[in-house]
C-alpha positions as CSV (number, residue, x, y, z in Angstrom):
1,X,4.3,7.0,-19.4
2,X,2.8,9.6,-22.2
3,X,2.4,12.7,-19.8
4,X,2.1,15.4,-22.5
5,X,1.2,18.8,-21.2
6,X,-0.7,16.6,-18.1
7,X,1.1,15.3,-15.0
8,X,-1.4,15.1,-12.9
9,X,-2.6,12.0,-11.3
10,X,-6.1,11.5,-9.1
11,X,-5.8,9.0,-6.4
12,X,-8.1,8.1,-3.6
13,X,-7.7,5.8,-0.7
14,X,-10.2,6.0,2.3
15,X,-8.9,4.1,5.1
16,X,-5.3,2.9,6.4
17,X,-5.3,-0.3,4.8
18,X,-5.6,1.4,1.3
19,X,-3.3,4.3,2.2
20,X,-0.5,1.7,2.4
21,X,-1.6,0.3,-1.2
22,X,-1.5,4.0,-2.5
23,X,2.0,4.7,-1.4
24,X,3.2,1.6,-3.2
25,X,1.2,2.7,-6.3
26,X,2.5,6.0,-6.2
27,X,6.1,4.7,-5.5
28,X,6.3,2.8,-8.7
29,X,4.9,5.9,-10.8
30,X,7.5,8.0,-9.5
31,X,10.0,5.9,-10.1
32,X,8.7,5.9,-14.3
33,X,8.6,9.6,-14.2
34,X,9.6,12.3,-11.6
35,X,7.6,15.1,-12.7
36,X,4.1,13.6,-11.3
37,X,1.8,15.7,-9.4
38,X,-0.6,13.5,-7.0
39,X,-3.6,15.0,-5.6
40,X,-6.6,13.4,-4.1
41,X,-7.5,11.4,-0.6
42,X,-5.1,9.6,1.2
43,X,-3.3,9.4,4.7
44,X,0.3,9.8,5.8
45,X,1.8,7.2,3.8
46,X,0.5,8.8,0.7
47,X,1.5,12.3,1.8
48,X,4.9,11.3,2.4
49,X,4.8,10.2,-1.3
50,X,3.9,13.7,-2.5
51,X,0.0,13.5,-2.1
52,X,-1.9,16.7,-2.0
53,X,-5.0,15.5,0.0
54,X,-7.9,17.6,-0.3
55,X,-9.8,15.5,2.5
56,X,-8.9,13.8,5.9
57,X,-8.5,10.2,5.4
58,X,-10.6,9.3,8.5
59,X,-13.6,11.3,6.7
60,X,-14.3,8.2,4.6
61,X,-13.4,5.5,7.1
62,X,-16.7,4.7,7.6
63,X,-18.0,1.2,8.2
64,X,-21.6,-0.4,9.2
65,X,-25.0,0.2,7.8
66,X,-26.2,3.0,10.5
67,X,-22.9,4.8,10.2
68,X,-23.0,4.8,6.3
69,X,-26.9,6.2,6.5
70,X,-25.9,8.7,9.4
71,X,-23.0,9.9,7.0
72,X,-25.0,9.7,3.6
73,X,-25.0,13.6,3.5
74,X,-21.5,14.2,4.2
75,X,-20.3,11.5,1.9
76,X,-22.8,12.6,-1.1
77,X,-21.2,16.4,-0.6
78,X,-17.8,15.0,-0.8
79,X,-18.6,13.1,-4.1
80,X,-20.0,16.0,-5.9
81,X,-17.3,18.3,-4.9
82,X,-14.2,15.7,-5.9
83,X,-16.3,15.1,-9.1
84,X,-16.0,19.0,-9.9
85,X,-12.5,18.9,-8.7
86,X,-11.5,16.1,-11.4
87,X,-13.3,17.9,-14.1
88,X,-11.5,21.1,-13.3
89,X,-8.2,19.7,-13.1
90,X,-8.4,17.3,-15.7
91,X,-6.1,14.3,-14.2
92,X,-4.3,12.1,-17.0
93,X,-5.9,9.0,-14.8
94,X,-8.3,8.4,-11.7
95,X,-7.0,5.7,-9.4
96,X,-9.3,4.6,-6.6
97,X,-8.3,2.2,-4.0
98,X,-10.9,-0.1,-1.9
99,X,-13.4,2.2,-0.3
100,X,-15.9,0.5,-2.3
101,X,-19.2,2.4,-2.0
102,X,-17.8,5.7,-2.4
103,X,-15.3,4.6,-5.3
104,X,-18.1,2.7,-7.2
105,X,-20.3,6.0,-7.0
106,X,-17.6,8.2,-8.0
107,X,-16.6,5.9,-11.2
108,X,-20.6,6.2,-12.1
109,X,-20.6,9.9,-11.7
110,X,-17.5,10.3,-13.7
111,X,-18.8,8.3,-16.4
112,X,-22.2,10.1,-16.7
113,X,-19.9,13.5,-16.7
114,X,-17.4,12.3,-19.5
115,X,-20.7,11.7,-21.8
116,X,-21.4,15.3,-20.8
117,X,-18.3,17.0,-21.1
118,X,-15.1,16.8,-23.5
119,X,-13.0,15.6,-20.8
120,X,-12.6,12.0,-20.3
121,X,-9.6,9.9,-18.7
122,X,-9.2,6.1,-17.8
123,X,-10.7,5.1,-14.3
124,X,-8.7,2.3,-12.5
125,X,-9.7,0.6,-9.3
126,X,-7.6,-1.7,-6.9
127,X,-9.4,-4.0,-4.3
128,X,-12.6,-4.9,-6.0
129,X,-15.4,-6.5,-3.7
130,X,-14.9,-8.9,-1.4
131,X,-17.5,-11.3,-3.1
132,X,-15.9,-14.2,-1.2
133,X,-17.0,-13.1,1.7
134,X,-20.4,-10.7,0.6
135,X,-22.2,-12.4,-2.0
136,X,-21.3,-12.9,-5.9
137,X,-24.0,-10.5,-7.0
138,X,-22.2,-7.5,-5.8
139,X,-19.7,-7.6,-8.8
140,X,-22.6,-7.1,-11.5
141,X,-22.4,-3.5,-10.2
142,X,-18.7,-3.3,-10.8
143,X,-18.8,-4.9,-14.4
144,X,-17.1,-3.0,-17.1
145,X,-17.3,0.3,-14.8
146,X,-13.6,0.5,-14.8
147,X,-10.7,0.4,-17.6
148,X,-8.4,-1.2,-15.2
149,X,-9.7,-3.6,-12.2
150,X,-6.7,-5.0,-9.7
151,X,-7.1,-7.3,-7.1
152,X,-4.3,-8.2,-4.5
153,X,-4.8,-12.0,-4.0
154,X,-4.3,-14.7,-6.5
155,X,-7.0,-16.4,-5.4
156,X,-9.4,-13.7,-6.0
157,X,-8.4,-13.0,-9.4
158,X,-9.5,-16.8,-10.3
159,X,-12.9,-16.2,-8.4
160,X,-13.9,-13.0,-10.6
161,X,-12.6,-14.8,-14.0
162,X,-14.9,-17.5,-13.3
163,X,-17.9,-14.7,-13.2
164,X,-16.5,-13.1,-16.4
165,X,-15.2,-10.5,-14.8
166,X,-11.5,-9.1,-15.9
167,X,-9.5,-8.5,-12.5
168,X,-5.7,-8.6,-12.8
169,X,-3.6,-9.8,-9.7
170,X,-0.6,-7.7,-9.6
171,X,0.9,-8.8,-6.0
172,X,0.4,-7.3,-2.5
173,X,1.9,-4.6,-0.7
174,X,1.0,-6.0,2.8
175,X,3.0,-9.0,2.0
176,X,5.9,-7.1,0.9
177,X,5.5,-4.7,4.2
178,X,6.1,-7.8,6.1
179,X,8.7,-9.5,4.2
180,X,10.7,-6.1,4.2
181,X,10.2,-5.8,7.8
182,X,11.4,-9.3,8.6
183,X,14.6,-8.6,6.6
184,X,15.3,-5.6,9.0
185,X,17.4,-6.0,12.1
186,X,15.6,-3.8,14.9
187,X,18.3,-3.4,17.4
188,X,16.3,-0.8,19.5
189,X,13.4,-3.1,19.9
190,X,15.6,-6.1,20.6
191,X,17.2,-4.3,23.3
192,X,13.8,-3.1,24.9
193,X,13.1,-5.1,28.1
194,X,9.7,-4.0,28.3
195,X,9.1,-6.0,24.9
196,X,11.4,-8.7,25.5
197,X,11.5,-10.2,28.9
198,X,11.9,-13.8,28.2
199,X,9.3,-14.4,31.4
200,X,6.7,-12.5,30.0
201,X,4.3,-13.1,27.0
202,X,3.5,-10.1,24.7
203,X,-0.1,-9.9,23.7
204,X,-1.0,-7.4,21.2
205,X,-4.6,-5.8,21.5
206,X,-5.5,-4.2,18.1
207,X,-8.9,-2.3,18.2
208,X,-9.2,-1.3,14.4
209,X,-8.7,1.9,12.9
210,X,-12.2,3.1,12.6
211,X,-13.9,5.3,15.5
212,X,-16.9,2.7,15.5
213,X,-14.8,-0.2,15.9
214,X,-13.1,1.8,18.8
215,X,-16.3,2.5,20.2
216,X,-17.0,-1.3,20.7
217,X,-13.8,-3.1,21.0
218,X,-11.7,-0.9,23.2
219,X,-14.0,-1.6,26.2
220,X,-13.6,-5.1,26.0
221,X,-10.0,-4.8,25.7
222,X,-10.0,-2.8,29.0
223,X,-12.2,-5.2,30.7
224,X,-9.8,-8.1,29.6
225,X,-6.9,-6.3,31.3
226,X,-8.7,-5.2,34.6
227,X,-10.0,-8.9,35.0
228,X,-6.6,-9.6,36.6
229,X,-7.1,-13.4,35.7
230,X,-4.1,-15.3,37.6
231,X,-3.3,-16.9,34.1
232,X,-2.6,-13.2,32.6
233,X,-0.1,-12.4,35.4
234,X,2.8,-12.5,32.9
235,X,1.3,-11.0,29.9
236,X,2.6,-7.5,28.8
237,X,-0.5,-5.9,27.3
238,X,0.5,-3.8,23.7
239,X,-2.2,-1.6,22.3
240,X,-0.8,-0.7,19.0
241,X,-3.4,2.1,17.4
242,X,-3.3,5.0,14.7
243,X,-2.1,8.1,15.2
244,X,-5.9,9.7,15.3
245,X,-6.7,7.6,17.9
246,X,-3.4,7.7,20.2
247,X,-4.4,10.2,22.8
248,X,-8.0,8.7,23.0
249,X,-6.9,5.2,23.6
250,X,-4.1,6.5,26.1
251,X,-6.6,8.7,28.2
252,X,-8.8,5.7,28.7
253,X,-6.4,3.3,29.7
254,X,-5.2,6.2,32.2
255,X,-8.7,6.6,33.5
256,X,-9.0,3.0,34.4
257,X,-5.8,2.8,36.3
258,X,-4.5,-0.3,34.1
259,X,-1.4,1.7,32.5
260,X,1.2,0.0,34.6
261,X,1.2,-3.2,32.8
262,X,-0.5,-1.9,29.5
263,X,1.8,0.1,26.6
264,X,-0.4,2.1,24.0
265,X,2.0,2.5,21.0
266,X,1.1,4.0,17.2
267,X,1.4,0.9,15.0
268,X,2.5,3.1,12.0
269,X,5.8,4.1,14.1
270,X,6.2,0.5,15.8
271,X,5.4,-1.9,13.3
272,X,8.3,-3.9,14.1
273,X,6.4,-4.9,17.1
274,X,4.5,-7.3,15.2
275,X,7.7,-9.3,14.8
276,X,7.9,-9.9,18.4
277,X,4.4,-10.9,19.6
278,X,3.7,-13.8,21.0
279,X,-0.2,-13.3,20.6
280,X,-2.7,-11.3,19.3
281,X,-6.4,-10.4,19.5
282,X,-7.3,-8.0,16.9
283,X,-10.2,-6.3,14.8
284,X,-11.2,-8.4,11.9
285,X,-9.6,-6.7,8.7
286,X,-6.2,-6.6,6.9
287,X,-4.2,-7.0,10.1
288,X,-5.2,-10.3,10.7
289,X,-3.2,-11.3,7.5
290,X,0.0,-9.3,8.6
291,X,-0.3,-11.1,12.0
292,X,-0.4,-14.5,10.4
293,X,2.4,-13.6,8.1
294,X,4.4,-12.6,11.0
295,X,3.5,-16.2,12.4
296,X,1.8,-14.5,15.4
297,X,-0.8,-16.8,16.6
298,X,-3.9,-14.5,16.4
299,X,-7.9,-14.3,17.7
300,X,-10.0,-12.2,15.5
301,X,-12.8,-10.5,17.0
302,X,-15.5,-7.7,15.6
303,X,-18.6,-5.9,17.4
304,X,-20.7,-3.4,15.7
305,X,-24.3,-2.1,16.3
306,X,-27.3,-4.3,16.5
307,X,-28.7,-3.3,12.9
308,X,-25.3,-3.9,11.0
309,X,-24.6,-7.2,13.0
310,X,-28.2,-8.4,12.1
311,X,-27.7,-7.6,8.2
312,X,-24.1,-8.8,8.3
313,X,-25.3,-12.3,9.6
314,X,-27.7,-12.2,6.6
315,X,-24.9,-11.1,3.9
316,X,-21.9,-12.1,5.3
317,X,-20.2,-15.8,4.8
318,X,-18.4,-16.4,7.7
319,X,-16.2,-19.1,6.8
320,X,-14.7,-16.5,4.5
321,X,-14.9,-13.1,6.1
322,X,-11.2,-13.6,7.6
323,X,-8.4,-12.9,4.9
324,X,-6.1,-15.7,6.3
325,X,-8.9,-18.1,6.5
326,X,-10.3,-17.3,2.9
327,X,-6.7,-17.8,1.6
328,X,-6.0,-20.9,3.3
329,X,-9.5,-22.6,2.6
330,X,-9.2,-23.4,6.6
331,X,-10.3,-22.0,10.0
332,X,-7.0,-20.9,11.3
333,X,-7.8,-18.1,13.0
334,X,-10.9,-18.1,15.3
335,X,-13.6,-15.5,14.9
336,X,-15.6,-14.0,17.9
337,X,-18.2,-12.0,16.5
338,X,-21.0,-9.7,18.2
339,X,-22.5,-11.3,21.3
340,X,-19.4,-13.6,21.3
341,X,-17.1,-10.5,21.4
342,X,-16.9,-10.1,25.1
343,X,-14.0,-9.9,27.5
344,X,-15.3,-13.1,29.0
345,X,-15.1,-15.3,25.9
346,X,-12.0,-13.7,24.7
347,X,-10.4,-14.4,28.2
348,X,-11.4,-18.2,27.6
349,X,-9.9,-18.4,24.1
350,X,-6.8,-16.5,25.1
351,X,-6.3,-19.2,27.8
352,X,-6.8,-22.0,25.2
353,X,-4.0,-20.4,23.1
354,X,-1.4,-19.7,26.2
355,X,-1.9,-23.5,27.4
356,X,-1.0,-24.6,23.6
357,X,1.3,-21.8,22.6
358,X,4.1,-24.0,21.1
359,X,1.3,-25.9,18.7
360,X,0.1,-22.4,18.2
361,X,3.5,-21.0,16.8
362,X,4.2,-24.1,14.7
363,X,0.7,-24.1,13.1
364,X,1.0,-20.4,12.4
365,X,4.4,-20.8,11.2
366,X,3.3,-23.4,8.9
367,X,0.3,-21.9,7.4
368,X,2.4,-18.4,7.1
369,X,4.8,-19.7,4.2
370,X,1.6,-21.5,2.7
371,X,0.3,-18.2,2.0
372,X,3.1,-16.4,0.9
373,X,3.8,-19.4,-1.5
374,X,0.4,-19.2,-3.0
375,X,0.8,-15.8,-3.4
376,X,3.7,-16.1,-5.7
377,X,6.1,-14.8,-2.7
378,X,8.6,-17.7,-2.9
379,X,12.0,-17.2,-1.7
380,X,13.7,-17.5,-5.1
381,X,11.1,-15.3,-6.9
382,X,9.1,-12.7,-5.6
383,X,6.7,-10.3,-7.2
384,X,7.0,-6.5,-6.9
385,X,3.5,-4.8,-6.4
386,X,4.9,-0.9,-7.2
387,X,6.6,-2.2,-10.6
388,X,3.8,-4.4,-11.6
389,X,0.9,-1.9,-10.9
390,X,3.0,0.9,-12.5
391,X,3.5,-1.2,-15.7
392,X,-0.5,-2.0,-15.7
393,X,-1.6,1.7,-15.1
394,X,1.0,3.2,-17.7
395,X,-0.2,0.3,-20.4
396,X,-4.0,1.5,-19.7
397,X,-3.1,5.3,-20.2
398,X,-1.2,4.7,-23.1
399,X,-3.9,2.6,-24.8
400,X,-6.8,4.9,-24.0
401,X,-8.6,7.0,-26.4
402,X,-9.0,10.1,-24.7
């Protein structure tokens, strides 16, 4: 990499899933050059790789139309401050990951400033808009906005190509994280009876990583556990959450006196749990793909404020909104949305899964392998996201006319 007089790289990830992607990108770049200085926005994974984060990642983790409106002033303040920081530090490249609305606004502002000042640098974005779920018209705003656009799904690359938008597939860090975890021997977990009582079923309840998701989904999980349905007598309820949400979730579990058969854990520190889960009920998002890749029979759920749900119904293609279903072109994971996302409906679907558990396990096992094969992660030859993304970033930097 050509880093003469400049080893600074700006990188922004505004949510936990993009924080993982960012850490993989940083690993690849660090293997190529040891003297890099990363600054921007990221979470614990990126900070471990050496990122100097100027804001808390949770400040950008906003979803829903009402939440975006409420936080517009704050986000606009962050945008202006970050643009000033980039112009001051003059990095070799600006890399944004997901956080689509903010990332697009940042690219537009920087393009404008580049035309007004002597400084400019390449703009690179990972994870383009999910047009296969939210409408193809969105891609028009992104066309020719970045010097490099990269996606995490091979199927996505083909869709964007048909829309005359160049976007390269470079592998997927989520897949690689799952594969690496499956290759590990987790003796501590294997010997932990609370997770591996053969008479019990380990059911994961994943309420999402955003405050708004926790607000709407955790009460339904609590109602599910409190129901004391006789069908659930042998279930170990496990709630994986983030470090930021751990205390809040734990206090609510204790408040409702259901802590005897419910365990709250930090997912980041107990990721291997996904290997040993029998069932999962998860907030719609990247986690549904991870669970399918771990061959865990999964039910997806989502609930938000009325306005966001109403607009979502108008804009969202519910056939494709779940990643595993989109990648397979099949309805593998059932989805309970809004008024269907209640402890009553979740309970009924969970009972169906328990009664047909062996067939569900076989189905998810088979589909998991299909996804891996389609994404280029066959046993004989596997992609390497860190190496591939690093190669592409270096190519863009070296070919850029500063």
